[in-house]
C-alpha positions as CSV (number, residue, x, y, z in Angstrom):
1,M,-0.1,0.0,0.0
2,N,1.5,3.3,-1.0
3,E,1.6,6.4,1.3
4,L,-1.4,8.0,-0.3
5,D,-3.6,4.9,0.0
6,S,-2.5,4.4,3.6
7,R,-3.4,8.1,4.4
8,D,-6.9,7.6,2.9
9,W,-7.4,4.2,4.8
10,I,-6.4,5.8,8.1
11,L,-8.7,8.8,7.7
12,K,-11.6,6.7,6.3
13,S,-11.6,4.2,9.1
14,I,-11.1,6.9,11.9
15,N,-14.0,8.9,10.3
16,A,-16.1,5.6,10.2
17,A,-15.1,4.7,13.8
18,L,-16.4,8.2,15.0
19,K,-19.6,7.8,13.0
20,G,-20.1,4.2,14.3
21,K,-19.8,5.4,17.9
22,K,-22.9,7.4,17.4
23,L,-24.9,5.1,15.3
24,Y,-24.2,1.7,17.0
25,P,-24.3,0.5,20.6
26,P,-20.9,-0.4,22.4
27,G,-19.5,-3.7,21.1
28,H,-21.5,-3.7,17.8
29,P,-19.4,-5.2,15.0
30,A,-20.1,-2.2,12.8
31,A,-18.4,0.0,15.6
32,I,-15.5,-2.3,16.2
33,A,-14.5,-3.0,12.6
34,P,-13.3,0.6,11.6
35,V,-11.4,0.9,14.7
36,K,-9.6,-2.4,13.9
37,K,-9.0,-1.2,10.3
38,A,-7.6,2.2,11.7
39,Y,-5.3,0.3,14.1
40,D,-3.9,-2.0,11.6
41,T,-3.2,0.8,9.0
42,L,-1.6,3.1,11.5
43,T,0.5,0.4,13.0
44,E,1.8,-0.4,9.5
45,S,2.5,3.3,8.8
46,L,4.4,3.7,12.1
47,K,6.9,0.9,11.2
48,N,9.1,3.4,9.6
49,K,8.5,6.5,11.8
50,N,8.1,7.3,15.5
51,N,4.8,9.2,15.3
52,L,2.0,10.4,13.0
53,M,-0.1,13.5,13.2
54,I,-3.7,14.5,12.1
55,G,-4.2,18.2,12.6
56,L,-7.0,20.7,12.2
57,V,-6.2,24.4,11.3
58,N,-9.0,26.8,10.6
59,E,-11.2,23.8,9.9
60,A,-8.8,22.4,7.3
61,L,-7.8,18.9,7.9
62,L,-4.0,18.1,7.8
63,F,-2.4,14.6,7.7
64,E,1.2,15.2,8.9
65,E,1.7,18.7,7.4
66,D,-0.2,18.2,4.2
67,P,-3.7,19.6,3.8
68,I,-6.4,17.1,2.8
69,E,-8.3,18.1,-0.4
70,N,-11.9,18.0,0.0
71,G,-11.4,17.0,3.7
72,E,-14.4,18.9,4.9
73,R,-16.6,16.7,2.6
74,L,-14.8,13.3,2.9
75,Y,-14.1,13.4,6.7
76,Q,-16.8,15.4,8.2
77,D,-16.9,13.3,11.4
78,I,-13.2,13.8,12.2
79,I,-13.4,17.6,11.7
80,H,-16.8,17.8,13.7
81,Y,-15.6,16.0,16.7
82,M,-12.0,17.5,16.8
83,S,-13.8,21.0,16.6
84,E,-16.4,20.1,19.2
85,K,-13.7,18.8,21.6
86,N,-11.3,21.7,20.8
87,V,-8.7,19.3,19.7
88,D,-6.3,20.6,17.1
89,V,-3.9,17.7,16.9
90,I,-4.0,14.0,17.3
91,I,-0.5,12.4,17.6
92,F,-0.1,8.6,17.4
93,E,3.1,7.2,18.8
94,K,4.7,4.0,17.7
95,G,3.6,1.2,20.1
96,F,0.0,2.5,20.7
97,T,-2.6,-0.3,21.4
98,E,-5.9,-0.9,19.8
99,K,-7.6,-0.3,23.3
100,E,-5.9,3.1,23.4
101,L,-7.3,3.9,19.9
102,S,-10.8,2.7,21.0
103,G,-10.6,5.0,24.1
104,I,-9.7,8.0,21.8
105,V,-12.7,7.4,19.7
106,D,-14.9,7.2,22.9
107,I,-13.5,10.6,24.1
108,L,-13.9,12.4,20.8
109,A,-17.4,11.0,19.9
110,G,-18.6,11.0,23.6
111,E,-21.0,13.6,25.1
112,T,-18.6,15.0,27.6
113,K,-16.9,18.2,26.8
114,Y,-13.5,18.9,28.5
115,H,-11.8,22.1,29.5
116,G,-8.2,22.8,30.3
117,Q,-6.4,19.9,31.9
118,E,-9.7,17.8,32.1
119,L,-8.9,16.3,28.7
120,Q,-5.4,15.2,29.8
121,S,-6.9,13.9,33.0
122,E,-9.3,11.8,31.0
123,L,-6.5,10.3,28.8
124,H,-4.6,9.4,31.8
125,S,-7.6,7.7,33.5
126,K,-8.2,5.6,30.4
127,G,-4.5,4.5,30.4
128,I,-3.9,6.3,27.0
129,V,-0.1,7.2,26.8
130,H,0.8,6.6,23.2
131,I,-1.9,8.8,21.7
132,T,-2.0,12.5,22.4
133,L,-5.0,14.9,22.0
134,K,-4.0,18.5,22.4
135,T,-4.7,22.0,21.3
136,V,-1.5,23.5,19.7
137,P,-2.3,27.2,19.6
138,I,-0.2,29.1,17.2
139,G,-0.6,32.4,18.9
140,K,2.7,34.1,20.0
141,K,2.1,33.6,23.7
142,N,1.7,29.9,23.1
143,I,4.9,29.8,21.1
144,L,6.7,31.1,24.3
145,E,5.0,28.4,26.2
146,I,6.3,25.7,23.8
147,Y,9.8,27.3,24.0
148,N,9.7,27.1,27.8
149,G,8.3,23.6,27.5
150,A,11.3,22.5,25.3
151,V,13.7,23.9,27.9
152,D,11.9,21.8,30.6
153,V,12.2,18.7,28.4
154,V,15.9,19.1,28.0
155,K,16.3,19.7,31.7
156,N,14.4,16.5,32.5
157,V,16.2,14.4,30.0
158,M,19.7,15.5,31.2
159,A,18.6,15.1,34.9
160,E,17.5,11.5,34.2
161,V,20.8,10.8,32.5
162,R,22.9,12.1,35.4
163,M,20.9,10.0,37.7
164,G,21.8,6.9,35.6
165,K,18.4,6.5,34.1
166,I,17.6,6.1,30.3
167,P,15.1,8.8,29.4
168,K,11.9,8.0,27.4
169,G,11.8,9.4,23.8
170,G,8.1,10.4,23.9
171,P,8.4,13.9,25.5
172,V,11.4,14.7,23.2
173,N,9.5,13.6,20.1
174,N,6.3,15.4,21.1
175,I,8.1,18.7,21.9
176,I,10.0,18.6,18.5
177,N,6.5,18.2,16.8
178,E,5.3,21.3,18.7
179,I,8.4,23.3,17.8
180,T,8.0,22.2,14.2
181,E,4.4,23.4,14.2
182,S,5.4,26.7,15.8
183,V,8.1,27.3,13.1
184,L,5.5,26.5,10.4
185,A,3.1,28.9,12.1
186,D,5.4,31.9,12.8
187,Q,9.1,31.2,12.1
188,N,10.1,34.8,12.9
189,A,8.6,34.8,16.3
190,V,10.2,31.5,17.3
191,L,13.5,32.6,16.0
192,G,13.2,35.7,18.1
193,L,12.9,33.6,21.2
194,T,16.4,32.1,20.4
195,M,17.7,35.4,21.6
196,I,16.9,34.2,25.2
197,K,20.4,33.8,26.7
198,N,20.0,32.4,30.2
199,Y,23.5,32.2,31.7
200,D,22.6,30.0,34.5
201,N,20.6,27.7,32.3
202,Y,23.0,28.1,29.3
203,L,23.1,24.3,28.3
204,F,19.3,23.9,28.2
205,N,18.5,27.3,26.4
206,H,21.3,26.6,24.0
207,S,20.0,23.2,23.2
208,V,16.5,24.5,22.4
209,N,17.9,27.5,20.4
210,V,20.0,25.3,18.3
211,S,16.9,22.9,17.7
212,V,14.6,25.9,16.7
213,T,17.2,27.3,14.3
214,A,18.0,23.9,12.7
215,I,14.3,23.2,12.2
216,S,14.0,26.6,10.6
217,L,16.9,25.9,8.4
218,G,15.8,22.5,7.5
219,R,12.4,23.8,6.4
220,A,14.1,26.5,4.3
221,M,16.2,23.6,2.6
222,N,12.9,21.6,2.0
223,L,13.8,18.6,3.9
224,E,11.4,15.7,4.0
225,K,9.3,15.4,7.3
226,D,11.3,12.4,8.7
227,E,14.6,14.2,8.2
228,L,13.3,17.4,9.7
229,H,12.1,15.6,12.8
230,A,15.5,13.7,13.2
231,L,17.3,16.9,12.7
232,G,15.2,18.6,15.4
233,V,15.8,15.8,17.9
234,G,19.5,15.7,17.1
235,A,19.8,19.4,17.6
236,L,17.8,19.3,20.8
237,L,20.0,16.7,22.3
238,H,23.3,17.5,20.6
239,D,25.0,18.2,24.1
240,I,23.3,15.4,26.0
241,G,26.8,13.7,26.2
242,K,28.0,16.7,28.5
243,T,26.0,15.0,31.3
244,G,29.1,12.5,31.4
245,V,31.5,15.5,31.7
246,S,32.1,17.1,35.2
247,E,30.2,20.4,35.5
248,Q,33.4,21.9,36.9
249,I,35.0,21.4,33.5
250,I,32.0,22.7,31.6
251,R,31.7,25.8,33.7
252,K,35.4,26.5,34.2
253,P,36.0,30.2,33.6
254,S,39.7,29.8,32.7
255,G,41.4,27.8,30.1
256,L,41.1,24.1,30.1
257,S,44.1,21.7,30.5
258,S,44.8,19.3,27.9
259,E,43.3,16.5,30.0
260,E,40.1,18.6,30.6
261,W,39.8,19.3,26.9
262,E,40.0,15.6,26.1
263,K,37.1,15.0,28.4
264,I,35.1,17.7,26.7
265,K,35.8,16.1,23.3
266,E,34.2,12.8,24.5
267,H,30.7,14.3,24.7
268,P,29.6,13.6,21.1
269,L,30.4,9.9,21.5
270,L,28.8,9.8,24.9
271,G,25.8,11.4,23.6
272,S,25.5,9.1,20.6
273,N,25.7,6.1,23.0
274,I,22.9,7.5,25.2
275,I,20.7,7.9,22.2
276,K,21.2,4.2,21.1
277,R,19.6,3.3,24.5
278,M,16.5,5.5,24.3
279,E,13.3,4.2,23.1
280,G,11.7,5.8,20.0
281,M,14.8,7.4,18.7
282,D,15.6,7.4,15.0
283,E,19.1,6.0,14.5
284,T,20.0,9.0,12.4
285,V,19.8,11.0,15.6
286,G,22.8,9.3,17.1
287,R,24.8,9.9,14.1
288,L,24.1,13.6,14.0
289,I,25.0,14.0,17.6
290,L,28.3,12.1,17.0
291,E,29.2,14.3,14.1
292,H,28.1,17.9,15.3
293,H,31.7,18.9,16.1
294,I,33.2,17.6,13.0
295,K,33.8,20.4,10.6
296,Y,33.5,20.5,6.8
297,D,37.3,20.2,6.4
298,Y,37.2,17.2,8.9
299,S,39.0,19.2,11.7
300,G,37.3,19.1,15.0
301,Y,36.4,15.9,16.8
302,P,36.0,13.0,17.0
303,D,38.5,11.9,14.3
304,T,36.9,10.2,11.3
305,N,37.3,9.8,7.6
306,A,33.8,8.6,7.1
307,R,31.4,10.7,4.9
308,L,29.5,13.1,7.1
309,H,25.7,13.0,7.2
310,P,24.4,16.0,5.3
311,L,22.1,17.0,8.2
312,S,24.9,17.1,10.8
313,Q,26.4,20.2,9.1
314,I,23.1,21.9,9.8
315,I,23.5,21.3,13.5
316,T,27.3,22.4,13.4
317,I,26.2,25.7,11.8
318,C,23.3,26.4,14.2
319,D,25.4,25.4,17.2
320,A,28.1,27.8,16.2
321,Y,25.7,30.6,15.6
322,D,24.0,30.3,19.0
323,A,27.4,30.0,20.8
324,L,28.8,33.1,19.1
325,T,25.8,35.1,20.0
326,T,25.8,34.0,23.7
327,L,27.7,35.2,26.7
328,R,30.0,32.5,27.8
329,V,32.5,32.3,30.7
330,Y,35.2,32.8,28.3
331,Q,33.7,34.9,25.6
332,K,31.5,38.1,25.2
333,P,28.6,37.7,23.0
334,Y,28.8,38.8,19.2
335,N,25.8,40.6,17.8
336,P,24.0,38.6,15.3
337,A,25.3,40.5,12.3
338,D,29.0,40.1,13.3
339,A,28.4,36.4,14.0
340,I,27.1,36.1,10.4
341,K,30.3,37.7,9.1
342,I,32.6,35.5,11.2
343,M,30.8,32.4,10.0
344,A,30.8,33.6,6.4
345,S,34.6,33.9,6.7
346,M,34.7,30.2,7.6
347,S,32.8,28.8,4.7
348,G,34.6,25.8,3.0
349,R,36.6,25.2,6.1
350,H,34.4,24.9,9.2
351,F,31.1,24.9,7.4
352,N,29.7,23.3,4.2
353,P,29.4,26.2,1.7
354,D,25.9,25.3,0.4
355,T,24.5,24.8,3.8
356,L,26.0,28.0,5.1
357,K,24.6,29.9,2.1
358,S,21.1,28.6,2.9
359,F,21.6,29.6,6.5
360,I,22.7,33.1,5.7
361,N,19.9,33.5,3.2
362,M,17.4,32.6,5.9
363,M,18.9,34.7,8.6
364,G,19.8,37.7,6.5
365,I,22.8,40.0,6.9
366,F,21.0,41.5,10.0
367,P,19.3,38.4,11.6
368,I,16.3,38.6,13.9
369,G,17.4,40.0,17.3
370,S,20.0,42.4,15.6
371,M,19.8,45.9,17.1
372,V,20.4,48.3,14.2
373,R,20.7,52.0,13.6
374,L,18.6,53.1,10.6
375,S,19.5,55.7,8.0
376,T,17.1,58.0,9.8
377,N,19.4,57.7,13.0
378,E,16.6,55.7,14.8
379,I,17.6,52.6,16.7
380,G,15.5,49.4,16.7
381,V,15.5,45.6,16.7
382,V,15.1,43.4,13.6
383,I,11.9,41.3,14.3
384,K,11.1,39.8,10.9
385,I,13.0,38.5,7.9
386,H,11.3,38.3,4.5
387,S,12.2,35.0,2.9
388,E,12.1,36.4,-0.6
389,N,14.2,39.6,0.5
390,S,16.1,38.9,3.6
391,D,18.2,42.0,3.3
392,S,15.2,44.2,3.9
393,P,13.8,43.1,7.3
394,V,11.1,44.6,9.5
395,V,12.5,46.7,12.3
396,K,10.7,47.6,15.5
397,V,12.0,51.2,16.3
398,L,12.7,51.7,20.0
399,Y,14.8,54.9,20.1
400,D,14.0,58.1,18.2
401,K,16.4,60.3,16.1
402,E,17.7,62.0,19.2
403,G,18.4,58.8,20.9
404,K,15.5,59.0,23.3
405,Y,13.4,55.8,24.1
406,T,10.1,56.0,22.5
407,G,7.1,55.1,24.7
408,S,5.4,53.9,21.5
409,P,7.6,51.5,19.5
410,F,6.6,51.0,15.9
411,E,7.4,48.9,13.0
412,V,9.3,49.9,9.8
413,D,9.2,47.4,7.0
414,L,12.3,48.1,4.9
415,A,10.9,46.1,1.9
416,E,8.3,48.8,1.7
417,R,10.1,51.9,2.9
418,K,12.7,52.3,0.1
419,D,13.8,55.6,1.6
420,V,15.0,53.9,4.8
421,S,17.9,51.4,5.1
422,I,20.0,49.9,7.9
423,A,23.1,52.1,8.4
424,S,24.9,49.8,11.0
425,A,24.6,47.3,13.7
426,V,24.3,48.7,17.4
427,N,25.7,47.0,20.5
428,P,22.7,46.3,22.8
429,A,25.0,46.8,25.7
430,M,24.9,50.5,24.8
431,T,21.2,50.6,25.5
432,N,18.9,49.5,28.3
433,I,17.4,46.7,26.1
434,D,17.7,43.0,27.0
435,I,17.0,41.4,23.6
436,G,15.9,38.1,25.0
437,A,13.4,39.9,27.4
438,F,12.3,42.0,24.4
439,F,11.2,39.0,22.4
440,E,9.5,37.4,25.5
441,K,7.5,40.4,25.8
442,E,6.7,40.5,22.1
443,C,5.3,37.0,22.4
444,A,3.2,37.8,25.5
445,E,1.5,40.8,23.8
């Protein structure tokens, strides 16, 4: 059965199961059969992937990320019950049972309406752990919640590893699905949140920032869905191996001894080995983690002559960018524009030229989060990049021509205002603006 036929069978049988729930009493063969068909087809589809998603956006039905033509006519019951229960996404994880699927049908087609956490409580009470029903809002405030949720996932995963446990892959896969949906909904807003640089939680914020940026770049490079997911997971967990390195070494403010540096260099292999022991992890993820410090010219570590996975260079680039733009114990942060210049100078040595070109095209010369001075002498922050014209971004003006903070910030779209241009980058340290806090506030408004 090809992918298209499989999709149609899944949707038809789920639609029939929901319809049967209303038309037939519990246990009737006509109600049981479509659940069985849906279970068999979903299980077959999940042999080669970790999860599968059905979504609803503005009453348009999506299978994975693809809109279903005539979905409102062909699958009325799915759309009706998802809308009625305020469910925007159904995620099926590998390993779900037919009993769990039957429980989901009961919840969706049942009379009870749920609010807030009530839906999650109902899933828990029915023992449904491999199928997720959730609302994935695409508003900016919820993008911030997803970002913070991703930080919590990384914290929890690393804490479990430090305690000698093997983390479950489900929470990681789920949060990558949410980040990907957020990137699809509002890439500019999500990239803005990567300017959150929490010094005390550096490792966690850095992991999320690299994942968000990598997913954005993967999308710009038109990666397949499975590749994009593996990339996002690999980027989120790229430093998981640092759980095997002493925190005294990781946080050491002075230069490392040769012995300490050798310990640091072990973290890609340590991380790759951890991934191999986690359930529900694509084997590609371990390879990406192993290779993320191997540069295009094969310098870096660990030593290898093997052909690098094309996706690992995406993580290498996004890792370098976030590191350059973040305050470290041994380094002051570069502003985004200067970080881009530094990275451009390393094309063909540290970074794959084609991948880096795609990255710079996506980020622009003045990436989101850059503080800039306009030709009008006003100062603002780049908040949006036009994919078709990355050199003419949208700037939110914060300081007027006299250098005074304006009480009413306003946006200037340089793609439309041909009489205004960016004159130079500005060091945020010269102002009272915390760029990370600025974007958090932007998402809360």
